[in-house]
C-alpha positions as CSV (number, residue, x, y, z in Angstrom):
1,M,0.1,-0.2,-0.3
2,K,1.7,3.7,-0.9
3,I,1.8,6.0,2.0
4,I,1.9,9.5,1.6
5,K,2.7,11.7,4.8
6,T,1.0,15.4,5.2
7,Q,0.9,17.8,8.3
8,V,-2.9,18.0,7.7
9,T,-5.3,15.9,5.6
10,V,-8.8,17.1,5.3
11,I,-11.7,15.1,4.2
12,G,-14.3,17.6,2.1
13,S,-14.0,20.2,-0.2
14,G,-16.7,22.3,0.9
15,I,-17.3,25.8,2.9
16,A,-15.8,24.0,6.1
17,G,-12.6,22.0,4.7
18,L,-11.6,24.9,2.6
19,I,-11.4,27.6,4.8
20,Y,-9.8,25.3,6.9
21,A,-7.0,24.5,4.6
22,L,-6.8,27.9,3.9
23,R,-6.3,28.8,7.7
24,C,-4.2,25.6,7.6
25,A,-1.8,26.5,4.8
26,E,-0.4,29.7,6.7
27,F,1.4,27.5,8.9
28,C,1.6,23.7,7.1
29,N,1.2,21.2,3.7
30,V,-2.4,20.7,3.7
31,T,-3.8,17.6,1.5
32,V,-7.3,17.8,0.8
33,V,-8.8,14.4,-0.2
34,T,-12.3,14.7,-1.6
35,K,-14.3,11.7,-2.9
36,G,-16.0,13.3,-6.2
37,N,-14.5,16.6,-8.3
38,P,-13.1,19.6,-5.4
39,E,-16.3,21.6,-6.6
40,Q,-18.7,19.2,-5.5
41,S,-20.3,19.8,-2.6
42,N,-23.5,21.1,-1.0
43,T,-22.1,23.6,-0.1
44,Q,-22.1,25.0,-4.3
45,M,-25.5,24.4,-3.9
46,A,-26.8,26.5,-1.1
47,Q,-29.0,29.5,-1.9
48,G,-29.7,31.2,0.9
49,G,-26.5,32.8,2.3
50,I,-24.7,33.6,6.0
51,A,-26.7,34.6,8.8
52,A,-25.2,37.8,11.0
53,V,-25.9,40.8,13.0
54,L,-25.3,43.7,11.2
55,A,-27.9,46.5,10.3
56,N,-29.0,48.4,13.0
57,G,-31.8,47.1,15.0
58,D,-30.9,43.8,14.9
59,S,-29.0,42.4,17.9
60,L,-26.9,39.5,19.4
61,E,-29.2,38.6,21.4
62,K,-31.9,38.7,18.9
63,H,-30.2,36.4,16.7
64,V,-29.2,33.8,19.9
65,Q,-32.8,33.8,20.6
66,D,-33.9,33.1,17.2
67,T,-31.3,30.3,17.1
68,L,-32.6,29.0,20.4
69,K,-36.3,28.9,19.6
70,A,-35.4,27.4,16.4
71,G,-33.8,25.0,17.9
72,G,-36.9,23.4,20.2
73,G,-35.2,23.9,23.2
74,L,-32.4,21.7,22.6
75,C,-29.3,24.1,21.2
76,N,-25.9,24.6,23.5
77,E,-26.6,28.1,24.2
78,K,-23.3,28.5,24.8
79,T,-22.1,27.5,21.8
80,V,-25.1,29.5,20.1
81,R,-23.4,33.2,21.6
82,W,-20.0,32.0,20.8
83,M,-21.0,31.2,17.5
84,V,-23.6,34.6,16.9
85,G,-20.6,36.8,18.2
86,H,-18.4,35.6,16.0
87,A,-20.4,36.5,12.9
88,P,-19.5,39.4,11.7
89,E,-16.1,38.4,11.9
90,A,-16.5,35.3,9.5
91,I,-18.5,37.8,7.0
92,R,-15.3,39.9,6.8
93,E,-13.1,36.5,6.8
94,L,-15.0,35.4,3.8
95,E,-14.8,38.6,1.7
96,K,-10.8,38.5,2.8
97,F,-10.9,35.2,0.7
98,G,-12.7,37.1,-2.2
99,V,-16.3,36.2,-2.1
100,Q,-18.6,39.5,-3.3
101,F,-21.9,39.3,-1.5
102,D,-24.3,41.5,-2.3
103,K,-24.8,45.5,-1.2
104,L,-26.9,48.5,-1.4
105,P,-25.9,52.0,-3.0
106,N,-24.5,52.9,0.0
107,K,-22.0,50.0,0.2
108,T,-24.0,48.5,3.3
109,F,-24.8,44.5,2.7
110,D,-28.2,43.5,1.8
111,L,-29.9,41.9,3.5
112,H,-32.7,39.1,3.4
113,R,-35.1,37.9,5.7
114,E,-35.7,34.3,5.9
115,A,-38.1,31.8,8.1
116,G,-37.6,31.7,11.8
117,H,-35.9,35.1,11.7
118,S,-37.2,38.0,14.0
119,V,-35.5,40.5,11.4
120,S,-33.5,40.9,8.6
121,R,-29.8,39.4,8.9
122,I,-29.1,37.1,5.7
123,V,-25.9,37.9,3.9
124,H,-25.9,36.5,0.1
125,H,-25.0,36.8,-3.3
126,K,-28.0,37.1,-5.6
127,D,-30.2,33.1,-4.8
128,D,-26.7,31.3,-5.6
129,T,-24.4,32.1,-2.5
130,G,-23.1,28.8,-1.8
131,M,-21.8,28.6,-4.8
132,E,-20.1,32.4,-4.6
133,I,-18.3,30.7,-1.8
134,E,-17.6,28.0,-2.8
135,N,-15.9,29.0,-6.1
136,S,-13.8,31.7,-4.5
137,L,-13.1,29.9,-1.7
138,L,-11.6,26.5,-4.2
139,A,-10.1,29.3,-6.4
140,K,-8.0,30.8,-3.6
141,A,-7.0,26.7,-2.0
142,K,-6.1,26.1,-5.9
143,S,-4.0,28.6,-6.5
144,N,-2.0,28.3,-3.0
145,P,1.2,26.1,-3.2
146,N,0.6,24.5,0.4
147,I,-2.6,22.9,-0.8
148,Q,-2.9,19.8,-2.4
149,F,-5.9,18.0,-4.0
150,F,-7.1,14.5,-4.1
151,A,-9.8,14.5,-6.5
152,K,-11.3,11.3,-6.9
153,N,-10.1,9.6,-3.8
154,F,-12.8,8.1,-1.5
155,A,-11.7,8.2,2.2
156,I,-12.9,4.4,3.7
157,D,-11.8,4.8,7.3
158,L,-9.7,6.9,9.8
159,I,-6.4,5.5,10.8
160,T,-6.4,5.7,14.1
161,N,-4.7,4.1,17.6
162,N,-5.2,4.2,21.2
163,N,-8.0,6.8,20.3
164,C,-5.8,8.9,18.6
165,C,-6.3,9.8,14.6
166,Y,-3.3,9.4,12.5
167,G,-4.7,10.2,9.3
168,V,-6.9,7.7,6.2
169,T,-7.2,4.7,3.8
170,V,-8.0,6.0,0.9
171,L,-9.2,4.5,-2.4
172,D,-8.2,6.4,-5.6
173,E,-10.9,5.4,-7.7
174,I,-9.4,6.2,-11.1
175,K,-5.7,3.6,-10.6
176,N,-7.9,0.9,-8.3
177,E,-5.2,1.0,-5.7
178,L,-5.5,2.0,-1.8
179,L,-3.2,4.8,-0.4
180,Q,-2.4,5.3,3.3
181,I,-2.3,8.9,3.9
182,Q,-0.7,9.9,7.5
183,S,-0.7,13.3,9.0
184,S,-0.6,14.8,12.5
185,I,-4.0,16.1,12.3
186,T,-7.7,15.2,10.8
187,F,-10.3,17.6,9.7
188,L,-13.5,15.4,8.5
189,A,-15.7,17.8,6.7
190,T,-17.0,15.5,4.6
191,G,-20.9,17.4,4.6
192,G,-24.1,15.8,5.1
193,A,-26.4,12.4,4.3
194,G,-29.5,14.1,1.8
195,Q,-29.1,11.2,-0.6
196,I,-30.3,8.5,1.4
197,F,-33.6,9.9,1.4
198,F,-35.6,9.9,-2.0
199,Q,-36.7,13.3,-1.9
200,N,-33.6,15.7,-1.3
201,T,-31.9,19.0,-2.3
202,N,-28.3,17.6,-1.4
203,D,-25.0,16.4,-4.0
204,V,-24.8,13.6,-5.2
205,V,-22.0,13.2,-3.0
206,A,-23.6,13.7,0.5
207,T,-23.9,9.9,1.4
208,G,-23.2,10.0,5.5
209,D,-19.4,9.2,4.6
210,G,-18.5,11.0,7.4
211,F,-20.8,10.0,10.0
212,A,-20.1,6.5,9.0
213,M,-16.2,6.5,9.2
214,A,-16.7,8.5,12.6
215,H,-18.9,5.9,14.3
216,R,-16.6,3.1,13.2
217,A,-13.2,4.6,14.5
218,G,-15.5,5.3,17.7
219,A,-16.1,9.0,18.0
220,K,-19.3,10.0,19.8
221,L,-22.3,11.4,18.0
222,M,-25.7,13.2,18.8
223,N,-28.7,14.4,17.6
224,M,-28.6,11.9,14.3
225,E,-32.8,11.8,14.4
226,F,-33.0,15.4,13.7
227,V,-32.7,15.6,10.1
228,Q,-34.2,18.9,8.6
229,F,-36.1,18.7,5.6
230,H,-36.4,21.8,3.6
231,P,-40.1,23.0,3.0
232,T,-40.3,24.1,-0.7
233,T,-38.2,21.9,-3.4
234,F,-39.5,22.3,-6.8
235,Y,-42.1,19.5,-7.2
236,A,-41.3,17.2,-10.4
237,P,-43.1,14.1,-10.8
238,D,-39.5,12.9,-12.8
239,K,-37.3,13.7,-9.9
240,K,-35.4,16.5,-11.3
241,T,-36.2,18.7,-8.3
242,F,-34.4,21.7,-6.8
243,L,-34.1,23.9,-4.0
244,I,-36.4,27.0,-3.6
245,T,-34.5,29.2,-1.2
246,E,-36.3,30.1,1.8
247,A,-35.7,33.8,1.1
248,V,-38.2,33.6,-1.8
249,R,-40.3,33.6,1.5
250,G,-38.6,36.2,3.6
251,F,-39.5,38.1,0.0
252,G,-43.4,38.0,1.0
253,A,-44.2,34.9,-0.9
254,Q,-46.6,32.8,0.5
255,L,-47.5,29.2,0.5
256,K,-50.6,27.6,-0.4
257,N,-52.6,25.0,-2.0
258,K,-54.0,24.1,-5.5
259,N,-57.0,26.6,-5.3
260,G,-55.1,29.9,-3.7
261,E,-55.6,29.0,-0.2
262,P,-53.1,30.0,2.4
263,F,-52.9,27.3,5.1
264,M,-49.8,28.4,7.0
265,H,-51.8,30.0,9.8
266,K,-53.3,27.3,10.9
267,Y,-50.0,26.1,12.0
268,H,-47.9,29.0,13.3
269,L,-48.5,33.1,14.0
270,L,-45.7,33.6,11.1
271,E,-47.3,31.5,8.7
272,S,-45.2,31.1,5.9
273,L,-42.1,32.1,7.7
274,A,-42.5,29.8,10.4
275,P,-39.1,27.9,11.4
276,R,-38.4,25.1,9.0
277,D,-39.5,22.1,10.9
278,I,-43.3,23.2,11.3
279,V,-43.6,24.9,7.8
280,S,-42.1,21.1,6.2
281,F,-44.8,19.2,8.8
282,A,-47.8,21.8,7.7
283,I,-47.3,20.3,4.3
284,A,-46.7,17.2,4.4
285,S,-50.5,17.4,6.5
286,E,-51.9,19.4,3.9
287,L,-50.4,17.2,0.8
288,K,-52.5,14.0,3.2
289,N,-55.6,15.9,4.1
290,Q,-56.0,17.4,0.8
291,D,-54.9,14.4,-1.1
292,A,-52.5,16.3,-3.5
293,P,-49.4,15.7,-4.9
294,C,-47.6,18.9,-4.0
295,M,-48.7,22.6,-2.5
296,Y,-47.9,25.8,-4.2
297,L,-45.4,29.3,-3.8
298,D,-47.7,32.4,-4.6
299,L,-45.0,34.9,-6.4
300,R,-47.8,36.6,-8.7
301,S,-48.2,39.5,-6.0
302,F,-45.0,40.8,-6.8
303,A,-43.5,42.7,-10.0
304,F,-41.7,40.4,-12.3
305,S,-38.6,42.7,-12.8
306,E,-38.0,42.3,-8.9
307,I,-38.4,38.8,-8.6
308,K,-35.9,38.4,-11.8
309,N,-33.4,41.1,-9.6
310,H,-33.9,38.9,-6.2
311,F,-34.0,35.2,-7.5
312,P,-32.2,35.1,-11.1
313,N,-32.0,31.4,-10.6
314,L,-35.2,30.5,-10.2
315,V,-36.7,32.5,-12.7
316,I,-34.5,30.7,-14.9
317,R,-35.3,27.6,-13.7
318,C,-39.1,28.2,-13.6
319,E,-38.8,29.4,-16.9
320,A,-37.2,25.5,-17.8
321,Q,-40.2,24.0,-16.5
322,K,-42.9,26.2,-17.9
323,I,-43.6,28.1,-15.1
324,N,-44.8,31.7,-15.6
325,L,-44.1,33.4,-12.1
326,Q,-46.7,36.3,-12.9
327,T,-49.5,33.8,-13.9
328,E,-48.6,30.6,-12.5
329,M,-47.8,29.7,-8.7
330,I,-44.8,27.2,-8.0
331,P,-45.4,23.5,-7.0
332,V,-43.2,22.6,-4.2
333,V,-42.9,19.5,-1.8
334,P,-40.6,19.1,1.7
335,A,-37.0,17.1,0.8
336,A,-34.4,16.0,3.0
337,H,-31.7,18.7,3.7
338,Y,-29.7,19.0,6.7
339,M,-28.4,17.0,9.2
340,C,-28.6,18.9,12.6
341,G,-26.8,16.0,14.5
342,G,-23.2,14.5,13.9
343,V,-19.8,14.1,15.3
344,V,-19.5,15.6,18.5
345,T,-17.3,18.8,19.1
346,D,-15.8,21.0,21.4
347,L,-16.0,24.6,20.6
348,N,-12.6,24.0,18.6
349,A,-13.7,21.7,16.9
350,Q,-12.0,18.9,18.2
351,T,-13.8,15.1,18.3
352,C,-13.4,12.8,21.4
353,I,-10.6,11.3,19.4
354,Q,-7.4,13.1,19.4
355,N,-5.8,15.0,16.4
356,L,-8.9,14.4,15.2
357,F,-11.5,17.8,14.2
358,A,-14.8,18.2,12.0
359,A,-16.9,20.9,11.3
360,G,-19.7,22.0,8.5
361,E,-22.3,19.2,8.5
362,V,-20.6,16.5,9.7
363,A,-20.1,17.9,12.9
364,C,-22.7,18.6,16.1
365,T,-21.5,21.5,17.9
366,G,-24.9,22.0,19.7
367,V,-25.4,25.3,17.7
368,H,-29.0,23.8,15.9
369,G,-30.3,22.0,19.0
370,A,-33.6,20.0,17.2
371,N,-33.7,22.2,14.1
372,R,-31.2,24.4,12.5
373,L,-32.8,27.9,11.9
374,A,-32.0,29.1,8.1
375,S,-28.5,30.4,7.2
376,N,-26.8,29.4,10.2
377,S,-25.2,26.3,8.3
378,L,-22.7,28.4,6.3
379,L,-21.7,30.6,9.6
380,E,-21.2,27.4,11.7
381,A,-18.6,25.6,8.9
382,V,-16.6,29.3,8.7
383,V,-16.8,30.2,12.8
384,F,-15.8,26.3,13.9
385,S,-13.3,25.8,10.7
386,K,-11.5,28.6,12.1
387,Q,-11.4,27.3,15.3
388,A,-10.2,24.2,14.1
389,A,-7.3,25.6,12.2
390,I,-6.5,27.9,15.6
391,A,-6.2,25.0,18.0
392,T,-4.1,23.0,14.9
393,Q,-1.6,25.6,14.4
394,K,-0.9,25.5,18.4
395,N,-1.1,21.7,18.5
396,I,0.9,20.6,15.5
397,Q,4.3,20.6,16.9
398,N,3.2,18.0,19.6
399,S,1.1,15.8,17.3
400,K,3.4,13.4,15.7
401,V,2.7,10.9,13.3
402,H,4.2,7.0,14.5
403,P,3.6,4.9,11.8
404,E,5.2,2.0,13.5
405,N,2.3,2.2,15.6
406,I,-0.3,1.9,12.8
407,F,-1.6,-1.3,11.9
408,I,-3.8,-1.4,8.9
409,D,-6.1,-4.8,7.1
410,E,-5.3,-5.3,4.1
411,I,-8.2,-4.7,2.2
412,K,-9.1,-6.3,-1.1
413,T,-10.3,-3.9,-3.7
414,D,-12.8,-5.2,-6.6
415,N,-12.1,-4.6,-10.1
416,V,-15.8,-5.3,-11.0
417,E,-17.7,-2.9,-10.4
418,I,-21.7,-3.8,-9.8
419,D,-24.4,-2.0,-9.8
420,F,-26.1,-1.0,-6.8
421,S,-28.5,1.6,-8.1
422,E,-31.4,-0.3,-7.3
423,T,-30.0,-0.9,-3.7
424,K,-29.9,2.2,-3.1
425,I,-33.1,3.8,-4.8
426,N,-34.9,0.9,-2.1
427,L,-32.5,2.8,0.9
428,Q,-33.9,5.9,-0.5
429,K,-37.4,4.8,-0.1
430,L,-37.3,3.1,2.9
431,M,-36.1,6.3,4.8
432,W,-38.3,8.4,2.9
433,N,-41.3,6.3,3.9
434,F,-40.8,5.2,7.7
435,C,-38.2,7.8,8.8
436,G,-38.8,10.9,7.2
437,I,-41.4,14.0,8.0
438,I,-43.7,12.1,10.3
439,R,-42.0,9.1,12.0
440,T,-44.0,6.3,14.2
441,K,-42.5,3.5,16.2
442,S,-43.6,0.6,14.3
443,G,-42.4,1.9,11.0
444,L,-39.1,2.9,12.4
445,K,-38.4,-0.6,13.5
446,T,-39.4,-2.0,10.2
447,C,-37.0,0.3,8.8
448,I,-34.2,-1.0,11.3
449,N,-35.1,-4.7,10.4
450,E,-34.8,-4.0,6.8
451,L,-31.3,-1.7,7.1
452,H,-30.0,-4.5,9.5
453,K,-30.6,-7.1,6.6
454,M,-29.3,-5.0,4.0
455,H,-25.8,-4.0,5.7
456,L,-25.3,-7.7,6.5
457,H,-26.3,-8.7,2.8
458,L,-23.5,-6.6,1.5
459,A,-21.0,-7.3,4.4
460,T,-21.4,-10.6,3.0
461,H,-20.4,-9.4,-0.7
462,I,-17.8,-7.2,0.3
463,E,-16.3,-10.0,2.5
464,Q,-16.2,-12.4,-0.4
465,N,-15.8,-10.0,-3.7
466,G,-13.7,-7.2,-2.0
467,F,-14.1,-3.3,-1.9
468,S,-15.3,-1.3,-4.8
469,F,-16.4,2.7,-5.0
470,S,-20.0,2.2,-5.1
471,K,-19.9,-0.5,-2.3
472,L,-17.7,2.0,0.0
473,E,-20.4,4.1,-0.5
474,L,-23.3,2.1,0.0
475,R,-22.1,0.5,3.5
476,N,-21.8,4.1,4.9
477,E,-25.5,5.3,3.6
478,I,-26.9,2.3,5.1
479,E,-24.8,2.6,8.6
480,T,-26.2,6.5,8.6
481,A,-29.3,5.4,7.7
482,L,-29.3,2.9,10.7
483,L,-27.5,5.6,13.4
484,I,-30.5,7.8,12.3
485,A,-33.4,5.6,12.7
486,M,-31.9,3.9,15.7
487,A,-31.5,7.2,17.1
488,A,-35.3,8.2,16.1
489,L,-36.5,5.2,17.4
490,K,-35.0,6.0,20.9
491,R,-36.4,9.5,20.9
492,K,-40.2,9.2,22.7
493,E,-40.9,12.8,22.3
494,S,-41.7,15.1,19.1
495,V,-39.5,17.9,19.4
496,G,-38.0,20.1,16.1
497,C,-37.3,17.8,12.9
498,H,-38.4,15.3,14.4
499,Y,-42.1,13.9,14.8
500,I,-43.4,11.0,16.3
501,S,-47.1,9.9,15.6
502,Q,-48.8,8.0,17.7
503,M,-50.7,6.5,14.7
504,E,-49.5,3.1,14.3
505,K,-49.6,3.1,10.5
506,P,-47.7,5.8,8.3
507,R,-49.4,8.6,7.4
508,F,-46.8,9.0,4.3
């Protein structure tokens, strides 16, 4: 097995991985491992923006209270206050790396309002903020001589010994060969797991790899049951869906049924601007009650020029779907969007495994609790990735790689790639039907039993035939799905993203 040595290994190339890599590159060499192309991540799909207190009439306390309220009482308040207090600095950090945010003629930020926020505080770039951030950070990283990228390299497992991490074993997809990347510090920034659900907003690379790897290595995970469903994704029977940013509702769009009747007043005082968990539940309930395939977002009362200026990509995508925003409403359904739980970390993004840090969607800092407040995700990634880099600079001299203490089992690769697409679709439908927006105890037990069968079948196949890219990915999807379903079964009360129905027959 080929061995590569580096000071810092970063697994993932979204906002968390790139911020950390850029900061660490100021004092050491960094290797970024990514299973797809470097630009592939959930970051580049994020539309809304980043929450930060930057305007008169807003305050850190308001941002804190909005976050705590959205989190259903399960947020770590100390961590929330830390993140909110560092939010303005995070915006300046991104601008330093070349990110261009929309501003008004007076040079102040053009702040949007999103669901769950009491005031307008969302810094953004049109309706493709994530793409702007990803492109800017990636350009900086690729031009940095201290950062090298290992694209199309699948991180198989963390290298650990005596509760200390020494790097990662990877499979080079192109050469179909194994590499051992040894490093003093390893940073987990693998993103989420939306692809384990049939309807989702995530990039194809979001298959729960980091959760599964960390769990196998013995890291502590928590709040895995809290899967946030985005209320508004474009309804497309052919499954070619796309996310519609919450800023559209902040702009004034209303949720309505097919008859043009608003319904959110029945569920929350904020109506269409209620927190995501409530809006998703409301839409799911209306779909059931009305036996309808979708609900609708209504922008017809606004000038088309305003819509086009604020949401150019939405206009383009709706036009491609033959939707006239001046005369027609946008069909929408909820879809799996964001993991609120994950690998437990402290304020420095340190996990319970020595020399293993984690940030971004794969981490559980405690700021989201049972439900994430809109536009706190990119903020969380920037704040805690920077903290991880600061901690790394202090610790890296004392964190030595000791290859002689590392024992790696020989892993057999399989040169014949088997098509597991049908198994993956069955997994997605299983999670959608039994571990989705509304869950039941019996449904979760059914889900867990079926997942165990899938896991055993795949494990047997791997043992007999060896690893391959698709098998490794499917293994992580099944293991992450099990972590979510088992956590959901343990939590008896409905809170935030987790709604457990007393009806024993699944409603959806």
